[in-house]
C-alpha positions in Angstrom: 144.5 5.8 103.1 144.5 2.7 101.1 146.8 -0.1 100.0 146.3 -1.6 96.5 147.3 -5.1 95.7 146.4 -6.5 92.1 143.6 -4.0 91.9 142.4 -4.8 95.4 141.7 -1.9 97.8 141.9 -1.9 101.5 139.7 1.2 101.7 137.5 2.5 99.0 136.4 6.0 100.4 140.1 7.5 99.8 140.4 10.9 98.0 142.0 11.0 94.7 145.8 11.1 94.8 147.4 14.8 95.1 150.7 15.8 93.9 153.5 15.0 96.5 151.5 12.1 98.1 154.0 9.7 99.4 153.6 6.5 97.4 155.7 3.4 98.1 155.4 0.7 95.7 156.7 -2.8 97.1 158.2 -4.7 94.0 159.8 -3.6 90.7 158.3 -6.0 88.4 156.6 -5.0 85.5 153.4 -3.8 87.2 155.3 -1.8 89.7 157.5 -0.3 87.3 154.7 0.9 84.9 152.9 2.1 88.1 156.0 4.1 89.4 156.3 5.6 86.0 152.8 6.8 85.6 152.6 8.3 89.3 155.9 9.8 89.1 155.1 11.6 85.8 151.8 12.7 87.8 154.1 14.6 90.4 153.7 12.2 93.4 156.6 11.2 95.6 157.3 7.6 94.5 159.6 5.1 96.2 160.0 1.6 94.8 161.5 -1.1 97.1 162.9 -4.3 95.4 164.5 -7.2 97.3 166.4 -8.4 94.3 169.5 -6.4 92.8 167.7 -4.9 90.0 164.2 -4.3 88.2 162.2 -6.7 86.4 160.6 -9.2 88.9 160.3 -12.2 86.7 161.5 -10.1 83.7 165.2 -10.3 84.7 168.5 -11.6 83.4 170.9 -14.3 84.8 174.5 -13.8 84.1 176.3 -16.6 82.4 179.7 -16.9 80.3 178.0 -15.9 77.2 176.5 -12.7 78.6 173.0 -12.2 80.4 170.3 -14.9 79.8 166.8 -14.0 80.1 165.3 -15.9 83.0 161.4 -15.0 82.5 159.7 -13.9 79.4 161.6 -13.8 76.2 159.6 -12.1 73.9 157.1 -9.1 73.6 153.6 -9.3 72.5 150.5 -6.8 72.6 153.4 -4.2 71.9 150.4 -1.3 71.8 150.2 -1.9 75.6 153.9 -0.6 75.9 153.6 1.9 73.3 150.6 3.6 75.3 152.6 3.3 78.6 155.6 5.3 77.1 153.4 7.7 75.2 151.4 8.7 78.6 154.6 10.1 79.8 155.6 11.7 76.5 158.2 9.1 75.4 158.5 6.8 72.7 159.0 2.8 73.4 161.5 2.7 70.3 163.6 5.4 71.7 164.3 3.4 74.6 164.6 -0.3 73.4 165.7 -1.8 70.1 162.5 -4.0 69.2 163.2 -6.7 66.4 159.9 -8.2 64.8 160.0 -11.7 64.4 158.7 -13.5 61.1 158.6 -16.8 62.4 156.3 -16.5 65.6 157.3 -20.1 67.0 158.7 -23.6 65.7 156.9 -26.6 67.0 158.3 -30.1 67.2 156.5 -33.6 68.1 158.1 -36.9 69.2 157.1 -38.4 65.7 159.6 -36.1 64.1 157.0 -33.6 62.6 157.5 -30.1 63.1 155.5 -26.9 62.1 156.3 -23.3 61.9 153.9 -20.4 62.4 154.4 -17.0 60.9 153.6 -13.5 61.6 151.8 -13.6 58.1 148.6 -15.7 58.2 148.9 -16.9 54.8 152.2 -18.1 55.3 150.9 -20.1 58.5 148.0 -21.4 56.5 150.2 -22.7 53.8 152.5 -24.2 56.4 149.6 -26.1 58.2 148.4 -27.1 54.5 151.8 -28.8 54.2 151.9 -30.2 57.7 148.4 -31.6 58.1 146.5 -31.2 54.7 143.9 -29.0 53.2 141.1 -29.5 55.7 143.5 -28.5 58.5 144.5 -25.2 56.7 140.9 -24.2 56.3 140.1 -25.1 59.9 142.9 -22.8 60.8 141.4 -20.1 58.7 138.1 -20.5 60.6 139.8 -20.5 63.9 141.8 -17.2 63.3 138.7 -15.6 62.1 137.1 -16.5 65.5 140.0 -15.7 67.7 140.2 -12.4 66.1 136.7 -11.6 66.7 136.7 -12.6 70.3 140.0 -10.6 70.9 138.6 -7.5 69.2 135.4 -7.8 71.4 137.1 -8.3 74.9 140.4 -6.5 74.5 139.2 -3.2 75.8 136.4 -4.3 78.3 138.3 -7.1 79.9 142.0 -7.4 79.0 142.8 -3.8 79.0 140.5 -2.8 82.3 142.2 -2.2 85.4 139.5 -4.4 87.2 137.7 -6.7 84.8 134.3 -8.0 85.9 131.5 -10.4 85.0 129.3 -7.4 84.4 131.7 -6.0 81.8 131.8 -9.3 80.1 128.0 -9.6 80.1 127.6 -6.1 78.7 129.9 -6.9 75.9 127.8 -10.2 75.0 124.5 -8.2 75.4 125.6 -5.9 72.6 126.8 -8.5 70.5 124.8 -11.6 71.3 126.4 -13.6 68.3 129.4 -13.7 70.3 128.0 -16.5 72.5 128.6 -19.1 69.7 132.0 -17.9 69.3 132.8 -18.0 73.0 131.5 -21.6 73.6 130.8 -20.8 77.3 129.9 -24.4 78.1 132.9 -25.5 76.7 136.7 -26.0 77.9 139.4 -24.9 75.6 140.3 -28.6 74.7 136.5 -29.5 74.1 136.4 -26.3 71.7 139.6 -27.1 69.9 138.4 -30.6 69.4 135.6 -29.5 67.5 137.6 -26.9 65.5 140.8 -29.1 64.5 140.8 -32.7 63.4 144.7 -33.1 64.0 145.4 -33.6 67.5 148.6 -31.8 67.1 147.2 -28.7 66.4 144.7 -29.2 69.1 147.9 -29.5 71.5 149.4 -26.7 69.8 146.6 -24.1 70.4 145.7 -25.5 73.6 148.9 -24.5 75.5 147.6 -20.9 75.5 145.8 -22.0 78.6 149.3 -22.4 80.2 149.8 -18.8 79.6 147.4 -17.9 82.5 148.7 -21.1 84.5 145.6 -22.9 83.3 144.9 -26.3 81.9 143.1 -26.5 78.4 141.0 -29.2 80.0 139.6 -26.8 82.7 140.1 -23.3 81.1 137.3 -21.6 79.3 137.1 -22.0 75.4 137.4 -18.2 75.6 141.2 -18.4 75.9 141.6 -19.3 72.2 141.7 -15.6 71.7 145.3 -15.5 73.1 146.3 -16.9 69.7 145.3 -13.4 68.2 147.7 -11.5 70.7 150.5 -13.6 69.4 149.4 -13.6 65.7 149.3 -10.0 65.8 153.1 -9.6 66.3 156.0 -11.1 68.3 158.9 -8.8 68.9 162.6 -9.6 70.6 164.2 -6.9 72.5 167.7 -6.7 71.6 170.0 -7.3 74.5 167.0 -9.2 76.2 163.8 -8.5 77.7 165.2 -7.2 81.0 166.4 -4.2 78.8 162.5 -3.2 78.9 162.4 -3.2 82.6 165.7 -1.2 82.9 164.2 1.3 80.5 161.1 1.6 82.5 163.0 2.1 85.8 165.3 4.6 84.2 162.6 6.5 82.7 160.5 6.6 86.0 163.7 7.7 88.0 163.9 10.8 85.3 160.5 11.6 86.6 161.5 11.8 90.3 160.8 8.0 91.4 163.4 6.6 93.8 164.4 3.0 93.5 166.1 1.1 96.4 167.3 -2.6 95.6 168.3 -5.4 97.8 165.8 -4.1 100.0 163.3 -6.4 101.9 159.9 -5.0 103.1 159.0 -6.8 106.5 155.8 -5.3 107.2 153.1 -3.0 106.2 152.1 -0.8 108.8 148.6 0.2 109.4 146.4 2.4 111.7 142.9 1.1 111.7 141.8 1.1 108.0 144.7 3.5 107.0 148.2 2.5 105.8 150.9 4.4 107.5 154.1 3.0 105.8 156.3 0.0 105.9 159.0 -1.4 108.0 162.0 -2.9 106.2 164.2 -5.8 107.0 166.6 -3.8 108.7 164.0 -2.0 111.0 164.0 1.1 109.0 160.3 2.7 108.7 159.2 4.6 105.7 156.1 6.5 105.9 153.6 6.3 103.1 150.1 7.7 102.1 149.4 5.0 99.4 151.0 1.6 99.2 151.0 -0.3 95.9 152.0 -4.3 96.4 153.5 -5.7 93.3 154.8 -8.8 95.2 153.3 -12.3 95.5 149.6 -11.9 97.1 150.2 -15.2 99.1 152.7 -13.3 101.2 149.9 -10.8 102.2 147.5 -13.6 102.5 149.7 -15.6 104.9 150.2 -12.5 106.9 153.8 -12.4 106.3 153.6 -8.5 106.1 151.2 -8.0 109.0 147.7 -9.2 109.8 145.9 -6.2 108.5 147.0 -6.9 104.6 145.5 -10.5 104.9 142.2 -8.5 104.1 143.4 -7.3 100.7 144.5 -10.6 99.4 142.4 -13.5 101.0 143.9 -16.9 101.2 142.9 -19.5 98.7 143.4 -23.3 98.5 145.3 -23.6 95.2 148.7 -25.1 95.2 151.5 -23.0 94.4 152.9 -23.8 91.1 156.5 -25.5 91.4 159.3 -25.0 89.1 159.5 -27.8 86.5 162.7 -28.9 84.9 163.2 -30.4 81.8 166.4 -31.9 80.0 168.0 -30.4 76.9 169.3 -33.6 75.7 166.2 -34.6 73.6 165.9 -31.2 72.0 169.1 -30.8 69.6 167.4 -30.9 66.7 165.4 -27.8 67.8 168.7 -26.2 69.1 169.7 -25.7 65.6 167.1 -23.3 64.7 168.1 -19.6 64.2 168.4 -17.3 66.9 165.6 -15.3 68.3 163.0 -18.1 67.4 161.0 -19.6 69.8 161.0 -23.5 69.9 158.1 -25.5 71.4 158.6 -29.3 71.7 155.7 -31.3 72.7 155.3 -34.4 74.8 153.4 -37.5 73.5 151.4 -38.1 76.6 150.7 -34.5 77.9 146.8 -34.9 77.8 147.0 -37.7 80.5 149.4 -35.8 82.4 147.6 -32.6 82.5 144.2 -34.2 83.5 145.8 -36.0 86.3 147.4 -32.7 87.6 144.2 -30.8 87.3 142.3 -33.6 89.2 144.8 -33.4 92.0 145.7 -29.8 92.0 149.4 -30.9 91.9 152.1 -29.8 89.3 152.9 -32.3 86.9 155.8 -33.3 84.6 156.3 -30.7 81.8 154.0 -31.5 78.8 155.9 -29.3 76.6 159.3 -27.3 76.5 160.0 -23.9 75.3 163.3 -22.8 74.0 164.6 -19.4 72.9 167.9 -18.2 71.8 166.8 -14.4 71.4 168.9 -13.1 74.3 172.2 -14.4 73.0 174.9 -11.8 72.4 176.7 -11.2 69.1 179.9 -13.0 69.3 182.8 -13.2 66.8 183.6 -16.7 67.9 181.2 -19.5 68.9 181.1 -20.1 72.9 181.8 -23.5 74.3 178.9 -26.1 74.0 178.1 -25.7 77.5 177.7 -22.2 77.3 175.5 -22.4 74.0 173.2 -24.9 75.7 172.9 -22.7 78.6 171.8 -19.8 76.6 168.8 -21.7 75.5 166.0 -20.7 77.9 163.8 -23.6 79.0 160.5 -23.4 80.8 157.6 -26.0 81.1 
């Protein structure tokens, strides 16, 4: 049999899955939930093991006096991915969660007091940039949007939607559309490409942050990552009640199709016999047999041998330094906190390029170069909560 970890397979000559094959999914993050839903709908015997008290992984909520506060992602983009997931099991996304489209994609603030709102409507964003940085910047933005849209359209299916993206698929796409090469700027980093596309350093900084969406630096990441702007420009939604509602809905739907969820359950070891998986051993010594195992946890746990020596071949170790949580105070952000609920606010540091470059050279985490705040998960109240609770309800991440 085989174990799959982030699309890596221990053994490739396994016969296709059959109804009632026993599948153990380790981790109820969004990938584990999506897998559980699809496989349970296909008739397999699915068991999901999650060490936390509920589903969602990073898409979870923390309790507060004001109500649940999203501790991970706070908005939904690329909605079509979830529309397709729900449709694949005969359901509709809008029947399970309440999505609220956002007219303002994000609000951006700089230390000099300048600020810029970007909108779901490109014409509104262009007008805002015209008022922010002038006519030339507005024209540069229009060209940037066209370029990002073209890249997104070209690489969405063969790369972003692919189960296992490959350099071969990328090369095939470019071979069919050789004029993409200029738009890709393959010899440039994202920062270098943006420096040619925008005169205003604030706009370079704003669009350069998309590298951080995949844990990268704009000074090392490829220019191709500018296409992420199109994913955001195509629409941003807030899930009423918080993003954790999406995770709960997926778990509920998977359960309705027969998947079993066990929370507060620690997987101590993946059991193997030669190249085949046999099951898992839990922290309390319980053994669960499995024909297939899908691992939706941290690959480093496999690479380091924490789940048994056989799993290290699936996720070989790397030399990258693990990202560390970065804190940031809210005291400097009072002007942003006055924004309306549901709007994402990004506050940029003055000297972030030097900090990011230094971090990238040393492979070490650095101090946050921007602060992202969102109040979309605040519950409706008849009276304002205490000040401390209001501040706590704003999610801050680096």
